[in-house]
N, C-alpha and C positions, 0 to 999 in steps of 0.2 A: 703062700697067702694069695687069695683070689683078687683079681683086678676089679675095682669099683669105678663108678662114674666120676667120683671126686678125683680119681687119678688121671682123668682125661682133661686136658686144659680147655677151658671155655674159649679162649682166644684161638686155639688151634682149630676147633670146630667151626667157629665163626669165619675164620680165614678160608677153610676148605669150602664152605658154602659160598662165600663172597668171591672166591677166585675161580669157581667152577664155570664152565661155558654157559650153563643154564641158570646162572645166578639171577638174572633179571626176571625169569619166568617161573623159577622154582626148581630146586635141586631134589632129585629123588632120594629117598631114605637109603636105598641100597648103594647109591654112589657115595654117600657120606660114610656108610659102614665100610665100604671097600677101601676108602682112604685110610682107615684105621685097622684094617683086618689083621695086620701083622702083630698087633699088641692088645687089641680090645675085641672081645666077642660082640656080636650084634646087639645083644641085650644090654650091654653096658653103654654102647654108643646111643642106643635108643633112650636109655634113661637120661643121658646127658642132653639129648635133644628135647625131651619132655621138660627138663629143668630150664633150658635156655628159652624155650617158648614161654613157659610160665613167668620167667623173669623179664621177658620183653626184649631179649636180644635177637631172637629169630621169630619169624612168622612161619606158620605151616601147620600141618596136621600131625600132631604128636600123640595121637591115641595109639592103642595097641597095634603092634606090628601085624600087617596082613589083613586088617579089618576092611572088608568091602573092597579089597584090591587097591586101597589108597597108597600112593607112593610118597606122600608127605608134602611135596611141593614147597620146600623150605627156602626162605629168602632172609637176608640180613635186614634188620630194622635200623633206623637211624641211631637208636641206642646201641645196637650191636656194632655198627660202624664206628661210633665214637669210642667204644671200649677198645677196639683193636687199634685205633689211631693213638690213643693214650698209651697203650702198651708198646707201640712202635716208636713213641717219642715224637710224633708229628705235631 
């Protein structure tokens, strides 16, 4: 069976973005993809990023990969931070 974006935890992606050294200025798409490279192909990670931006958990450029050399610049929104805090039981 192939891996799908629904198999990738939203909380895990939000944490990767929030814990990255560039979290305040924007995390590059390839850094996020690299964090999940062992189990998820880039297209699956990108699909999850698109969904998280659409849902308001992340800010960033989630259009097609490689468009105009954009790296994404993903940051966690207050809504995304709240989602991970609830999951962590804080």
